[in-house]
N, C-alpha and C positions, 0 to 999 in steps of 0.2 A: 504494499499499499504506499503510494507516495504521498508526501507532505507538500502542500502548496508553499510558494515562496510567501504569501500573504501570512500563512500560518506561522512560518519561520521569523517573520519580521517582529522586531522587539515592540511590545505593547506600548511603551512609552515613547512618545514622539521625540523627546529629547535625546534618546538613544537611537532611534530610527533615523533621524536626520542628522546625527553627529557626523561631522566631516570625517573623512578617511584619509585625506591628503592634506598636505600643509597648504596647498593653494586654496583650499577650500575654507580655511580659517578666516573668520569674519574680522575685518577691521584692525589687524595687527601686522601691517604689510612689512614694516621694518624688522620686526621680530621674525616673520617668516622667511624673509630672505636671509637673515643670518643663520637660522636653523637649516635651510636648504644647503648652504655651503658646508655645513657639518656632514650632512648626508652624502654630498659629492665627495668629500674627503674620506668618508667612511671612519670618522673619528670624532668624538665630542669630549669636551671637558664636563666636570661636574656642573650642573646647571641649577639655577634658583629662579623660579617663576614666581613674581610677585604682582598682586593686582586684585581688584575687587571681585566679589563672586560673579560668576557667570559670564566672564570675559574671554573664556577659551584657553585658560591655563592648562587644565587636564586634557582638553581635546588636543592642544598642540602638543603635549608630551606624547600622547598616544599616536598621533600622526607622524611624530618623529620617529618613534620606534618601528611603526609600520613600514615606513619608507626606508629605514635603515636595514631592517632585518627581512623584509618582504614577508611572504606568506608564513614564514616560520617564526614571526615575531613573538608569539606567546611563549615559545620555549626559551626565548633569550630575555624575558621581561618578568619582573615581580612587581606587582602594584598593590600598595597598602595604603589604607587610609589612617594617618597618624593619630587622628583624633579618636578613633576606635582603639588603636593598639599603641598607646602613647608612653609605655613605661620602658624602663632599662630592660626588663626581662625579654621583652619583644625584640628589641634592638640586638641584645646579646645572642638570642636564639634564632629567629627567623631570618633577620637581616644578615646577620654575621655568617650564618650557615650557608645562605645563598650566594653571599659575596665571595666567599673563600673558594667555591668550585670554579674549575676552568669551564671555557666554553669551546664549541666547535663551530667552524664556518668561515665565511669570509670576514666577518667583523670580530676582531680578537677580544671583545668584552661583552658582559651583559649589562642591562640596565636596571636599576631599581628605582621605581616612581613612588615617592612619598607624598602623598597628598595631605593637606591640611597639618603640614608639619610644624606650623607656628602653635599648634595645640600641644606639642611634646613638651615633657618637663625639661628644665634646664639640664638636669642629670642626664636624661635620654639623649638630648643633644650632644653633650659632651662625649658620651659614649659612641654616638653616631660619628662625630668628628673623627675618633680614632680609627673607627672601621673604614671611614673615607681614606684615610692616610695609608692604612695598612694594606688595602686591597685595590689600589687604584688601577693596577694593571690588569685586573680581571673584571672590575665592575666599575660602571659610571652611575652617579646619582642624579636624579632629577628631583628636586624638592620643590614642592608647591606650597605657597602661603598666601593669605590674604593680607598679612602685616609683615613686611620684612624686618620691622623693627624688633619682633619677638624671636628672630632667629639670632643665635649667639654670634658674635662678630667672627671668631674663628672658623665657623662654617661659612659665613658670607663671604670671607677672604678666599675660600677655596673653591668658589663657584663663579661661573659666569653669570651675570645677573640680567634678567630680562623682565621689564616692567610692561604690564598689560594694561592698556587704558580701557576705561568704560566705552561701551559701544555707543554711538550716536542714535538719535531717534530715526534716522533715516535707514541705518543698517538694521536696526530691530524690526522696523515696519517691512522692509524688503524681505528679510528672512520669514517673518510671520505670514506675509502674503504668499510666498513660495510654498510653505508648509500648508496652509489652508487650501491653496489650490490642488496640491497633490492628494490631500485627504478628501476633497470634494466638500469642503466647509465654506459656507458664505460668510465672509468676515467683513463686516462694515468698518468705515473710517472711524467712527466714534468708538467702535471696539478696539481698534489699534490704538487710539489715543488713551482709552481707558487703561490698557495694559501698560502703556508707556507711563502713565501717571502712577500706577502701582509699582512697577518693576524697575523703572529707569533703564539703565544699561546692562542689566543682569539678563542675558539672553535665556539662560537655562530656565529662570523663573518665569519669564515671558512665554516661553514655549509651554511650560507646565500649566500656566494660567489658560493659554488658548485651548489646550486639550481639554482641561476641566470644564471650560465654558461651552465648548462644542459638545461635550457629553451631556449637558443639561438643556441645550436649546439648539435648534436647527440653524438659526441665524445668530452669529456672534456679535452682539452689540454691546454698548456701554453698560445697559442694565445686566445682561448675562455676566459680563466680566466682574462687575462689582458684587453681584449675588454670589458667585463662586468664591470670591475673595473675602466674604464676609464683610463688606464694606458698603456704606451708603454712597450713592452717587454724589459727586460734587454739586450738581443742581439742587438735589434734596436738601443737602447740608446747607448750601447758601440759603434756600427757602427757609429753613428753620431759623437760621441766624437773623434773617431780614424780618421775620415775624416778630422775633424777640426784641430786636432794636426798635420796632415800630410800637412797642408797648403791648403787643398782641400774645400776652404770656401764655393764655390757655391754649390758643391755636398752635404756638410753637411747641408747648409740652405735648399736646396731642400728637403732632407730627413726630416728636422725639419718640414717643411710645410706639408709633407705627414703624418708624425706622428700626428701633431696637428688636420689634417683634419679627418684622419682614426679613431682615438681614441676619438676624441672630448675633448682633454687634456686641462687642465687648466695649465697656464704657471707655477704657483708655484708648481704643482705637478711634471711637467717634470723638473724643476729645482732641486727639491729634489732627483729625480732619477739620474740626472747627478751627483749630490753630492755623492750619494750612489757609483756609478760606479767609480768615481775618487778616493774614498777611497779605493776600491778594487784593484786598478791599481798598478803593481809593477813598480813604478818610484820613483826617489830619494825624500826622505822626505821633503826636503827644496822646492823642485819645487812643490810637492803636497800641501804643506801648502800654497804656493802663489796662486795656482790655487783656493783651498778652500776659501781663503779670497776674491778673485774676484767673486766666486759664492755667497758668504756671501752678497757682495755689491749689486750684481744684485737682489738677493732675497729681500733685504731692500728696494730697489727702487720700486720693483713690489709691495710689501706690502703697500707702500706709495702711489701707484695709477699709477706708471709710465706705459707706453704703453708696454704690454708684447712682442709684436712682435719685437719691436725695442731693448728691453732689451735682448731678447733671441738671437737675431742676434748679438748684441754687445758681448754676452758672447762666441758665436762661434768665432768671430772675435779675441777675447782676447786669446782663446785656439789656434788659428792659429799663434798668436804672440809668445806664449809659444813654440809651436812646432818648429817655426824658430830659437828661441834662444837656446833651448835645444834639438834639433832634435835627435842626437845620443843617449843622456840619455833617451829619451822617447821611443826609438825604442823597440818593444816587450814588451811594458808596459801594453798592455790589459790584463784584468783579465780573459780573456778565455770565 
């Protein structure tokens, strides 16, 4: 019985559409060109990939070994997530055991990819540094981190550093459109904008959000995206804030209850959305600063465990007071 290619395809779109060659890595042209030179020379130094989540660090590391070793790349590569296996014991056992064995083939070394290595304890990093020194003839390390400052300096100095920049809105939109077309999903422009608003330059998170939204609604629009993300739409948050500033507290409170129920919102998430909308509003800077200060106090009390329903109601009441005090100055202040 044969298995169809569709059945063999990864269920997660982020894996199904992960680049397999360096030329396919999005928005990291300079880094890709340097890595291709290593492939051409069939030699690489120890590498340190640093940058925000979802910018292609792990993908680039995998593409590098795929091109370096060809179809046999899995036999020459050990991939570990250091945040799961972060202790000295793992370094001493798994990494050291793999690093010390010789390899066969055109490329005279193996590669160990350590993802999220900035989560490793300092002691584990010192142990790793010694292994990198001892077995450099048989093994090269590609270390991946969100924060380069959390990697000890002796490791940094032994690696060629590559910084991965966040993806642009255009790059993310282009990739999402490509995937949506391939999957037969109707993706609207406001859906793309919503994904960008939520995920920024984190392409992995953007693709996961697209897949989640496509699973619950045939057309991926703004509403579908915010629904699966457990967030209210900016339009609804603006409406709630506007009602409160106009002194229509009960209406604002009713909309708050509706948003919390419909989206299953966490109070802290809604507070941060209100914060973002206030920052966008065209109102006097002094008034804006006072409102942000109130939002900060409410956020702090909620983090400390205060009842979120009471705190959110209190925030709307404070907004109503600001509206009464600065009514004319706040007119037309909505960000649109």
